[in-house]
C-alpha positions in Angstrom: -12.6 -16.0 -23.3 -10.0 -12.9 -23.5 -11.3 -9.5 -23.6 -9.3 -7.4 -25.5 -8.1 -4.0 -24.6 -9.8 -1.5 -26.5 -8.4 1.5 -24.9 -6.2 4.0 -27.1 -2.6 3.6 -26.1 -1.1 6.7 -27.5 -2.2 10.0 -27.7 -0.8 13.3 -29.4 1.0 15.8 -27.1 2.1 19.1 -28.3 5.8 19.1 -28.4 6.6 21.8 -25.6 4.2 19.3 -23.3 6.3 16.3 -24.3 9.5 18.4 -23.7 8.2 19.2 -20.2 7.4 16.0 -19.3 10.7 14.5 -20.2 12.6 17.4 -18.4 10.1 17.0 -15.2 10.5 13.5 -15.0 14.3 13.4 -15.7 14.7 16.1 -13.0 12.8 15.2 -10.3 13.4 11.5 -10.6 17.2 11.7 -10.6 16.9 14.0 -7.8 15.0 11.4 -5.9 17.3 8.9 -6.8 20.3 10.9 -5.0 18.1 11.3 -2.1 17.7 7.4 -2.1 21.6 7.0 -2.5 22.2 9.4 0.5 19.3 7.9 2.9 20.8 4.5 2.1 24.5 5.7 3.1 22.8 6.9 6.3 21.0 3.8 7.1 24.3 1.9 6.6 26.1 4.4 8.9 23.6 4.3 11.1 23.4 0.6 11.7 26.9 0.5 12.7 26.4 2.8 15.6 26.2 1.2 18.8 22.9 2.7 19.9 21.1 1.7 16.8 17.6 0.3 16.8 17.0 -2.9 14.8 13.4 -1.5 14.2 15.0 1.5 12.6 17.2 -0.6 10.2 14.4 -3.0 9.4 11.6 -0.3 8.7 14.1 2.3 7.5 15.4 -0.1 4.8 11.8 -1.0 3.9 11.0 2.7 3.3 14.2 3.2 1.6 13.2 0.6 -0.8 9.6 2.0 -1.5 11.5 5.7 -2.1 13.7 3.6 -4.6 10.9 2.2 -6.3 9.1 5.6 -6.9 12.0 7.1 -7.4 12.9 4.8 -10.5 9.2 5.1 -11.8 9.7 8.8 -11.8 12.7 8.7 -13.3 12.1 6.2 -16.4 8.6 8.0 -16.7 10.7 10.3 -19.4 10.5 7.5 -22.0 6.5 7.9 -21.7 6.6 10.5 -24.6 8.1 8.7 -27.5 8.0 10.7 -30.7 5.5 13.1 -29.4 2.8 10.7 -28.4 2.2 10.1 -24.6 2.1 6.4 -23.7 -1.3 6.6 -22.0 -0.8 3.2 -20.1 2.8 4.3 -18.9 1.2 7.7 -17.9 -1.4 5.9 -15.6 1.2 3.9 -14.2 3.3 6.6 -13.4 0.2 8.0 -11.6 -0.5 5.4 -9.5 2.4 3.3 -8.6 4.1 6.0 -6.5 1.0 6.3 -4.2 1.1 2.3 -3.8 4.9 2.9 -2.5 3.5 6.1 -0.3 0.8 3.7 1.5 3.5 0.8 1.9 5.7 3.0 3.2 3.1 4.9 5.6 2.8 2.1 8.1 6.4 1.4 8.9 7.1 5.0 9.0 4.3 5.2 11.8 5.5 2.3 13.6 8.9 3.0 13.9 8.1 6.7 14.9 6.1 4.8 17.8 9.5 2.8 18.5 11.3 6.2 19.1 9.0 7.7 21.1 8.1 4.7 23.5 11.8 4.1 23.9 14.1 5.3 26.4 16.0 8.5 24.9 18.7 7.6 26.5 19.1 4.6 24.6 19.1 7.1 21.4 21.8 9.2 22.9 19.7 12.1 22.1 20.8 14.9 19.7 22.5 13.4 16.4 21.6 10.0 17.0 17.8 10.9 17.1 18.3 13.2 14.2 20.0 10.4 12.4 17.1 8.0 13.2 14.4 10.4 12.0 16.6 11.0 8.9 16.9 7.3 8.1 13.4 6.4 8.9 10.9 9.6 8.0 12.9 11.0 5.2 12.0 8.3 2.6 8.5 8.6 3.8 8.6 12.5 3.2 10.4 12.2 -0.2 8.1 9.5 -1.5 5.2 11.8 -0.9 6.9 14.4 -2.8 7.3 12.1 -5.7 3.9 10.8 -5.8 2.3 14.1 -5.6 4.8 15.2 -8.5 3.9 12.3 -10.5 0.0 12.4 -10.0 0.3 16.1 -11.0 2.2 15.7 -13.8 0.3 12.7 -15.8 -3.2 14.1 -14.7 -6.0 13.1 -17.0 -7.4 14.2 -19.1 -6.8 18.0 -18.9 -2.9 17.8 -19.0 -2.9 15.1 -22.1 -6.2 15.7 -23.4 -7.2 16.0 -27.0 -4.9 18.0 -28.9 -6.7 20.5 -31.3 -6.0 19.6 -35.0 -3.5 21.6 -36.8 -4.7 23.8 -39.2 
């Protein structure tokens, strides 16, 4: 037996709130996508260095993938408000999915930091190489955290898109 989904799908939001959701999603989402592209380029550059760690490449790549998925979610949620009605299912997805990506990127960041901490710092060359390692591995985790927090606060239920008072 299939149980139908009886929850409401769309809810009317004030025009200024709809505009705020669209602009915030576009601004934060596209900025996060730019950071993703920059971090992916740093990851490719880091992989060509002679002192590059395989762990940094694998875990950094996984963290960049999680950041990419969270950024695309944020950027695409600007379409969650078609014609002044908030798509509640898309808002719920936008509120939860970046946190899933954050949880998935957390262990890889922790393990790769342990690899850096337990390694011979001479192999990393210290200085710029270690800084590049941290940028490749830790930056995606931090930006994913920011995107997840912003998505959660933007689509917070029910206060932000709660019942709209009837027009007089």
